[in-house]
C-alpha positions in Angstrom: 113.4 -82.0 9.9 112.7 -85.2 11.8 109.1 -85.4 10.7 109.9 -85.8 7.0 112.4 -88.5 7.8 109.9 -90.5 9.8 107.3 -90.1 7.1 109.8 -91.2 4.4 110.8 -94.3 6.4 107.3 -95.4 7.1 106.0 -95.2 3.6 104.3 -91.8 3.5 101.5 -89.8 5.1 98.7 -92.2 4.1 100.5 -95.2 5.6 101.2 -93.4 8.8 97.6 -92.1 9.1 96.3 -95.7 8.5 98.6 -97.1 11.2 97.6 -94.4 13.7 93.9 -95.0 12.9 94.3 -98.8 13.4 96.0 -98.2 16.7 93.1 -96.1 18.0 90.4 -98.3 16.5 89.2 -95.9 13.8 86.7 -97.5 11.4 86.2 -95.6 8.1 82.7 -97.2 7.3 81.4 -96.5 10.8 82.8 -92.9 10.7 81.0 -92.1 7.3 77.8 -93.7 8.5 77.8 -91.5 11.6 78.5 -88.4 9.5 75.5 -89.3 7.2 73.3 -90.0 10.3 74.3 -86.7 11.8 73.5 -84.8 8.6 70.0 -86.5 8.3 69.2 -85.7 12.0 70.4 -82.1 11.6 68.3 -81.7 8.5 65.1 -83.2 10.2 65.6 -81.1 13.3 66.0 -77.9 11.2 63.0 -78.7 9.1 60.5 -80.0 11.7 61.6 -78.4 15.0 63.7 -75.3 14.6 61.7 -73.5 11.8 58.3 -74.1 13.5 59.6 -72.9 16.8 61.1 -69.7 15.2 57.8 -69.0 13.4 55.8 -69.4 16.7 58.2 -67.0 18.4 57.9 -64.5 15.6 54.1 -64.7 15.8 54.2 -64.1 19.6 56.6 -61.2 19.2 54.2 -59.7 16.6 51.2 -60.2 19.0 53.1 -58.6 21.9 54.0 -55.6 19.7 50.4 -55.2 18.6 49.2 -55.4 22.3 51.7 -52.7 23.2 50.6 -50.5 20.4 47.0 -50.9 21.5 48.0 -50.0 25.1 49.7 -46.9 23.8 46.6 -46.0 21.8 44.4 -46.4 24.9 46.8 -44.3 26.9 46.4 -41.6 24.3 42.6 -41.9 24.4 42.7 -41.6 28.1 44.9 -38.4 27.9 42.5 -37.0 25.3 39.5 -37.7 27.6 41.2 -36.1 30.5 42.0 -33.0 28.4 38.4 -32.9 27.2 37.2 -33.2 30.8 39.4 -30.3 31.9 38.2 -28.2 29.0 34.5 -28.9 29.9 35.2 -28.1 33.5 36.9 -24.8 32.6 34.1 -23.8 30.3 31.5 -24.6 33.0 33.4 -22.6 35.6 33.7 -19.7 33.2 30.0 -19.8 32.5 29.2 -20.1 36.1 31.4 -17.2 37.0 29.7 -15.1 34.3 26.4 -16.0 35.7 27.5 -15.2 39.2 28.8 -11.8 38.0 25.6 -11.1 36.1 23.5 -12.2 39.1 25.5 -10.0 41.4 25.1 -7.0 39.1 21.4 -7.4 38.8 21.0 -8.3 42.5 22.7 -5.1 43.5 20.0 -3.2 41.7 17.2 -5.3 43.1 18.3 -5.5 46.7 19.8 -7.8 49.2 17.0 -10.4 49.1 17.2 -10.9 45.3 21.0 -10.9 45.5 20.9 -13.9 47.8 18.5 -15.7 45.5 20.7 -15.0 42.4 23.8 -16.3 44.1 22.0 -19.5 45.2 20.8 -20.0 41.6 24.3 -19.5 40.2 25.8 -21.9 42.7 23.1 -24.4 41.7 24.2 -24.0 38.1 27.8 -24.5 39.1 26.9 -27.6 41.1 24.9 -29.0 38.1 27.7 -28.2 35.7 30.2 -29.9 38.1 27.9 -32.9 38.4 27.5 -33.1 34.6 31.2 -33.0 34.1 31.8 -35.5 36.8 29.3 -37.9 35.3 30.8 -37.4 31.8 34.3 -38.0 33.2 33.1 -41.1 35.1 31.4 -42.5 32.0 34.6 -42.0 29.9 36.8 -43.6 32.6 34.4 -46.5 32.9 34.5 -47.1 29.2 38.3 -46.8 29.1 38.6 -49.2 32.1 36.5 -51.7 30.3 38.5 -51.4 27.1 41.8 -51.6 29.0 40.6 -54.7 30.9 39.5 -56.4 27.7 42.8 -55.6 26.0 44.8 -56.8 29.1 42.8 -60.1 29.1 43.2 -60.5 25.3 47.0 -59.7 25.4 47.5 -62.0 28.4 45.7 -64.9 26.7 47.6 -64.3 23.5 51.0 -64.1 25.2 50.4 -67.1 27.5 48.8 -69.1 24.7 45.9 -70.4 26.8 42.3 -69.4 27.5 41.8 -67.6 30.7 39.1 -68.6 33.2 36.4 -66.1 34.0 38.0 -65.6 37.4 41.3 -64.9 35.8 39.7 -62.5 33.4 37.8 -60.7 36.2 41.0 -60.5 38.3 43.1 -59.1 35.4 40.4 -56.6 34.5 40.2 -55.3 38.1 44.0 -55.0 38.3 44.1 -53.0 35.1 41.2 -50.8 36.2 43.0 -50.1 39.5 46.2 -49.2 37.7 44.4 -46.8 35.3 42.6 -45.2 38.2 45.9 -44.6 40.0 
């Protein structure tokens, strides 16, 4: 009730606002020039700083996702290689057991001396089969370690955005190989 009386006595809202603005040193021209300057600076920052930064961050996010997908693919290949290794080893053991049983059966008919010779031959076959599977497993693991090391180096250089020195590449490759072996 008092506010409408004060406004009516002083000449209205516009008059009161002008008086208050003069008391606090408000300058209309300066105010509007600052608003225009702010809008120009905000537009330039949005156009030349904010958008490029967002696009760079999106590109990095995509590279990281791709690297993670590659890592999962390598893990799957490693699991497949291990399953193949177990299958080869099981087959070799089965064949060796069959050979041992056959050798034992024939050796019983031929005598003790031939029995010992057949068992030795079968054990040699087992040793050769085990060695062949071990060599195959080692080759597959070495190949996978190399691929993992390369992918770790590639992913690290993509994520960090810089080229890695040969020493850094070697160190990262060795760390990745140790983790895969564990």
